[in-house]
N, C-alpha and C positions, 0 to 999 in steps of 0.2 A: 366491544364487538362480540357477538355470539359466534361460537365456533362453526355452526352450520353455515353462517354467512361466507366463511372462507371457501367452502365447497361450492356454494352457489356462485361465488365470484369465479372459481376455477372453471365451472361449466360455461359461464359467459365468456371467459377468456378463450377457451377452446373454440367456441362458436365464432368469435370475432376473428381468430387466426384462420380458421377454415374458410370463413366467408371471403377473406382477403386472398387466401392461397390454399386450394384444396389439398395440396401436397406438402403443406408446411411441416407437419410432424414427421412425414416420411423423409423429408430432407434433413430434419434434425437427427433422425435415427441413423443417418449414414455416418455420423462421427463428427469430430470437431477439429478445426484447424485454426485456432485463434492466433492472432499476431501479437496480442498483448498478454502479459502477466501483470495483474493489478494487485498490489499489496496495500490494503487500506485498513481503516479503522472499523471496528465492529459497530460503531454508532449507527443506529437505525435510520438516521437521516442521510447517510452517505451511501447511495446505491450506485455501484460502479458503472454498470452498463448504461443506466439512465442518464447519469450526469455526463457521460462521454457521447451520448447520442447513438449508442450501439445496441445490439440485441443479442439474443442467445447464440452461442457459438463464436462470438467475436472476442470474448475476453475470458481468460482463465483467472479466477479470483481467489485470493486468500485474504482473510480479515482477522484482526485481533485487536485487543485494546491498544490504541495509540499507534497502530501501523508499525509494529516493531519487527525488526529482522535480527534475531538473536541466534548466534551460531550453535548454541546448545539446544535450541528449540527444534526437535526432530520433525515436528509438524511443518513448520515453515520451511526448513531445509529440504524436506521431501517434496513440498510443493515446488520450490525453486528448481530442484533437480529434475522433476518430471516435466515441468513447463519448458525448461531450457533444452534438456537432452532428448525428450521424447516428442513433445509437441513442437519443439523448435520455434518458439516464439521469437519475434524480432525485436520486441521492446519489453523491458521490465520497468514498471512504474511503481514508485512508492508514493502514495498520496496521503498526506496529512490533511487536517481540516481545522479551520479556526473554530474555537468553541469546544475543543477536545477535552472531555472530562478526565481522561487519563493523564494528559499533560498537566491539567489544572491540579489534579490530586498530587502529582509529583512535586509541585511547587509548595505544597503544604507540609507541615511537620507532623501531621497526624499519623498514628499507627493504624494502618488499614488491613492488618492481618495477612491473609494469604496473598493480597495484592502487593505487599511490600517488596518481595524479590523481583516482581515484574516492573514495578514503578522505579526500582533502584536503577534500572537501565536508563530511564529518562533522567533521573537525577545525575547519572554519570555524564549525560549530555550537557546538563547545566554546569557540572564541574569543569568540563572541557572548555566551555565557553563563558565561564563566570565573569571574566574581565569585561567582555562585551555586554553581557546581560545586566551586570550590576551598574553599568553606566546609564541604563535606561530607567529613568525615574518613574515614569508612568507605568503602573503595574499591568494595565491592559496591554500596553504596547510590548512590555517585557514578555508577557504571556504569549502574544502572537509571534514574537521573535523566537521564543523557545520552540513553538510548534514548527516553525520553518527550520530551525537548526536540528530539531529531532528528525525531521524528514530527511535532511541532508545527511545526518550521521547514519541513518538506516540505509541510505544509498551506499555510504562508505562500507557498512557491514556487508552489503550484498557484494561489493566489488572485492572484498577479502576472500570470497569463496572460490573454490576451484572451478565449479560449474560455470559461474559467470565469467571468470577470467578466460576460460577455454572458449566460451561462446563469443566473447568479444574478439578474441584472437582469430578464431576459425570461421565465424559466420557473420561478423560485424554487428553483433547484438548491441543495442543501445540501452543505457540505464537513465531513467528520468526521475526527478523529484518534483512533485506537484503539491499544491495546497488548494483545497476546495473551500471557497468562502460561502458558508451557509447563508449569510445575510443577503448575498447578491446572486448566488448560483454560479459565480465565475470560477473557472479553473485557472490557477496561476502557475505558470511554469517557473520554477526556481532556477532554471538553466544550469543544472548541475553539470560541471565539466568532468565527466567520469574518466576520461582519458588522463586528465591532469591528476585526478585523485589516484589513479592507478600508478602513475609515474611517481607520485609523492610517497606512496606506501610500498613501492615495489621491493625495496631492500629487505623489508621485514615480511611482507605478506605475499610476495610473488610466488606462484605455484606453477611448476612446469606441467 
């Protein structure tokens, strides 16, 4: 695609929005009040608002390789803090997707340079669940299950944070783990029981 085409597309997009609503951009300029924080993968096929059927202003979005929530990642932690404390979102979603290249790479033994420390966090998920995963003989099915388990563990990492714990306690925030199936377009709710997770880790991770 030629770069000029992007700007042509932008002009057409502006026109289509104004044709439908003459005040569209004026309304956008008033600020945002999203109900969702969506933590997803950087994969170009996973577009948060579109797959949720929502639009601008509805979803606060953070994306990185393999939808990770790492406590020492100041980028991710700043997004969580801002979304929960200042935007006061009602739902935080970690959304993985089948066919995730980051998870696939973490299943290999190759040295991937600067990616190694990032992928190590996914390999830690495999280590935590190796008994279950090693029982799955079909590699594709094992891969899909690791994607689900990685999404689950990133929800656990969210629940370890003070901002999330406080919002659960004070405003009824909900944490969700979803997986997007690229082959079908379906969003799959893993039905993460975040309150049970919090109870299980309370002794070690509970923060007042």
